[in-house]
N, C-alpha and C positions, 0 to 999 in steps of 0.2 A: 735461410735468409735469401731474399731475392738479390741476385748479383748486381742489380742496378741501384740498390738502395744506397743512400749516402747518410753520413752521420749516424751509423748503426754500429753498435758494438760487435766486434768479431772475436769469437773465443780463440784462445791460443795459449801456448805455454813457452813462448820464446822470450828473448831478452827484454823487449819492451813491455810485454804483458807482466813479467815478474817484477818490474819496477814498482816502487810505492806510488800510489796515486798522487801524493804530494810532490814527489820528484817529477812526475810527468807534468804537473801543473807548473812547477818552477821552470822546467825546460820550455814549455810552450810560451809562458809569459816572458821568459828571458829572451827567447828568439824574437818574439813580437816587439819587445822594447828595443832590442838591437836593430831590428829592421826599421823601426820608426825614427830612431835617432841618427841614422846614417843615410847619406845620399850617394855613397861610393858604390858604383856598379859592381866592382870586384868583390867588395864585402857582401853586398846583397846576394850575389851569385854564390859566394862561399856559404852564407847562411842557408840558402836553399840546399846546397850540397850536404851540409851537416844534417839537416832534417831528413833528407832522402837516405843518407847513410844509416841513420838511426832506424828509419823505416825498413831498410834492407835487413838490418840486424834483427828486426822484429817480424820479418816475413810479411810486411804490410806495404811493400813498395808498389805492387800492382794496384792496390786499392787507391793509393795516393795518385797514381797516374791517371785514374779516371777523372780527376779534377782538371787535367790539362786542357780539354776542350773549353771548359768554363774560363780558365785563365786566358786562353787565346781570344775568346770573345771579349773578355774584360780588357785585355790589352789593346785590341782593335778599337774598342769603345773609348778608351783613354786617349789613344792616338787622335781619333776624330775630335774628341772634346778639347784636347789641348791645342789642336790646330785652329779651332774656332775661337779659343779664348787666350792663347799664349802666343805672342808674336816676338818674343825675345830671341836674340841670337841672329846669326846670318840666315838669309833667305836661301833655301835650296831650290824651290820652284813654286809655281802658283797652281792651285787647283782649277781656277777659273781664269778666263782671259781678262785683260786690262788690269792685271795686278791684284786680283781679288783672291782672298783666302790663301795667304802665303804660308808655306810649310817651312818652318824655321828649325834651326838646330836646337834651340832652346825647347821648343815644343816636343821634338822627338826625344830629347834627353829626359825631359820631365815625364813623358809617357812611359819610357822604358823603366825609369826609377820607380814609378808608381806600380807598374805591372810586376816588377820583381818584388817590391814590398808586399803587395797583395799575395803573391805566391808564397812568401814566407809565412804570412799570417794564416792563409788558408791551409797550407800543408801542416803547420805546427798545431793548429787547433783540431784539424781532422785527425792527426795522429793521436792526440790526447783522447778524443772521444771514442775512436774505434778500438783503442787498446785498453780502455778502462771500463769496468762494469759500472753501470749507473749508480748502484748502491755504494760502491767504493768512492766514486767521484763526489757524491753528496756527502759521504762521511768525511772526506777530506775538506770539503767546504765548511762543514760544521766545525772541524778542527781549527780552521782559520777564523772561526767566530763569525762566519757569514750568517745573518739571520735566516731562520728556517724558511720563511716565506720566499726570500730571494733565491735561496738554494733550490727550493722546489720549482720556482718559476724557471730557473736556468735549466734544470733537468727536463721539465715538461717541454720547454722550447726546443731542446735538442731532440727529444723523442718524437715531437710532432713533425719534424722535417721529413723523415722517411715515411711516416704515416700519411702526411699530406701528399707526398710524392706518389705513393701507391694509390691513394684515393683519386688523385687527379688522373692517373693512368686508367683506372677503372671507369671513371666518368667519360673519358675520351673514347675508350673502347665501346662503351654503351651507346654513345652518340653515333659512332661510326657504324655500329650494327643496325641502327635505325635509319641509316641512309643519309646521315648528315655529313656532308663533305664540303667545306668552304673553298676548297681549291688548294693547289700546291704552291710552293715557293714561300717567300717571306710574307706576302700579303695574306695567303691562306692561313699561315701560322698565327698572324695577328688577329684575323677574324675568328679563329678558333679559341682564342683566349677567353673572350667574354662568356660563351656558353659553358666553358669549363670552370672559370673562376667563381661564377655566381653560385652554382650548387656546391662547389668546394668550400666556399666561405660559410654558407648556411650549415653544411654538415659539420664544419669545424666548430661553429658556435654551439651547436647542439651537443657535440662531444665535450666541449669545454665546460658546459653547464653540468653535464652528468659527472664529469671528472671532479669538478669542484665539490659536488655533494658527496661523492665517494670518499675523497681524501679527508674531508671534514669528519665523516662518520668513522673513519679508521684512526682518528686522533693523531694525525701526522705532526701536529705542533709539538707533541711530546718527544718526537724522534730526535730532535736536536739536543736533547738533554742526555741522550744515551749514545755517546760517541764510542766507536770501537778504536782501540789503540792501533796506531800505524806502526808497521815494522820497516826497518831499513837494512840494506845489505851493502856490500862493497860496491856493487854496480851503481847503487843510488849515489854513493859518495863520488864515484867517477863522473856520473852525469852532471851532478851539481857543480863539481869542479870545472867541467867543460863549459857549463853555462857562465860561471864566474869569469873564466878566461876569455870567453867570447865578449862579454860585456866590458871587461877591462880593455881588451883590444880595440873594440869599437869606440869606447870613450877616448882612448889614447889617440886614435887616428882622427876622430871628429873634433875634439876640443883642444888638443895640444898642437 
């Protein structure tokens, strides 16, 4: 597997990999709900720490760290967006003269909250995907009575992310080899998007059409009727108990 791929299953036999796929779904969804229902910065940081500790136990910590640049970019974008749209709280300073574009404590606080919340969501979902084989993940969705079409769309969407990533890199390298270079810096990157995105979208549509015909010919609609039995161990009970305690704690702090 290309080390730059994201949302790609990574084989392993450590703690997280041995958990039932249903347990990992419960963990990811539980962490997401806990992050959504709280605005406490300490709790959000604690949720991130919990996900990272579980990733360390599964030997997947370095994989999750690859998402940090994305989170930094997202955090900076949220800061800029909230500065432009949120003027609550005390004014710290102004970005422009004559009192234009005030940077307030409310805007900074909201941006930090959203950045931490997105970090929990991204880390938890990434941990679920990279530690669970696609067939096991789909089987767990079938067990949850998710319709076969929706389960398949979910799996294909996940699998298309690394595929599109590699395809985009190949298109970019092909254009560079032919002498196309729009320039460096941010402006050059923006100019480069158009020539990459257009062939990428066309290739994706062609692959989607071929994939649709293939899965119909293989009778995938019958797969949801033949679910494999999920097995649980002591570690699964421990993780589910951890999620329950986290949700109860967040509810107690938030609503009481």
